[in-house]
BATORMAR-576456 format. One line per 3 residues: number of its first residue (from 1); for each residue x, y, z of C-alpha. Coordinates in steps of 0.02 Angstrom, whole numbers, plus 50000, padded with zeros to 5 digits. Layout:
NUM = X Y Z; ...
This chain:
1 = 50000 50000 50000; 50062 50173 49955; 50137 50265 50105
4 = 50029 50419 50073; 49873 50310 50090; 49924 50239 50259
7 = 49910 50399 50361; 49769 50418 50487; 49672 50262 50438
10 = 49522 50212 50540; 49496 50025 50544; 49344 49933 50612
13 = 49323 49746 50628; 49148 49679 50605; 49136 49509 50689
16 = 49099 49370 50565; 49112 49488 50417; 49285 49566 50401
19 = 49379 49729 50412; 49320 49900 50356; 49459 50027 50328
22 = 49413 50209 50300; 49510 50322 50183; 49470 50502 50138
25 = 49347 50463 49997; 49319 50276 50006; 49304 50125 50116
28 = 49406 49967 50088; 49314 49805 50127; 49421 49654 50171
31 = 49292 49517 50194; 49342 49361 50293; 49395 49207 50195
34 = 49244 49097 50156; 49116 49225 50215; 48953 49252 50122
37 = 48886 49430 50106; 48698 49441 50108; 48576 49578 50155
40 = 48612 49569 50341; 48801 49582 50319; 48786 49724 50193
43 = 48670 49818 50310; 48797 49804 50452; 48933 49868 50336
46 = 48826 50009 50270; 48776 50061 50445; 48955 50092 50500
49 = 49005 50168 50332; 48859 50291 50326; 48896 50342 50507
52 = 49078 50377 50463; 49047 50475 50303; 48886 50556 50364
55 = 48814 50641 50207; 48980 50654 50113; 49004 50560 49949
58 = 49111 50402 49955; 49153 50242 49862; 49159 50058 49907
61 = 49318 49962 49866; 49308 49772 49882; 49467 49669 49903
64 = 49431 49515 49798; 49602 49435 49833; 49514 49352 49978
67 = 49393 49213 49931; 49215 49255 49985; 49044 49251 49905
70 = 48913 49385 49882; 48730 49365 49848; 48727 49471 49688
73 = 48552 49533 49723; 48623 49613 49880; 48718 49734 49768
76 = 48552 49809 49712; 48531 49882 49887; 48681 49993 49851
79 = 48583 50083 49716; 48480 50173 49849; 48631 50252 49934
82 = 48639 50428 49864; 48812 50464 49937; 48889 50310 49854
85 = 48976 50370 49696; 49055 50210 49629; 49108 50033 49670
88 = 49279 49962 49632; 49355 49791 49656; 49532 49730 49644
91 = 49606 49557 49625; 49786 49516 49581; 49795 49432 49412
94 = 49607 49442 49384; 49602 49259 49329; 49426 49194 49336
97 = 49353 49358 49397; 49256 49498 49318; 49115 49609 49376
100 = 48985 49567 49244; 48866 49488 49368; 48891 49628 49494
103 = 48870 49763 49361; 48703 49687 49311; 48633 49731 49484
106 = 48727 49893 49518; 48669 50052 49432; 48825 50149 49484
109 = 48996 50147 49400; 49083 49979 49433; 49258 49930 49383
112 = 49383 49791 49423; 49571 49817 49435; 49722 49706 49461
115 = 49804 49820 49591; 49747 49922 49739; 49841 50075 49674
118 = 49750 50072 49505; 49587 50052 49599; 49622 50204 49707
121 = 49671 50308 49556; 49506 50269 49470; 49402 50299 49627
124 = 49486 50467 49658; 49431 50529 49486; 49255 50540 49558
127 = 49314 50663 49690; 49419 50785 49587
């Protein structure tokens, strides 16, 4: 991770879900290995994220280097979050992974990258 990104991070652990790390304009989601994200888990995540950002715009960044599953219909709940500007995912190598299924349910910009740094660069374009 870039040194400039490491300063003043706020990290929260959600039991049975994973780690939520807050950056200036986005939240990084590191979901626990083997976990399944459904409505309940996404609601817990959204609750802490919306509290942190209040009414400021932000983005979700999902670390897909960790193996976990997501009920794709759950992504549709993100469409109702006015402050959410975009959703990005990163996975080293990208073998066997794309966001076609996710993009079908999400009506906000969605993109997949092979590195965290490229992900952050794209996300930051929404806040310039």
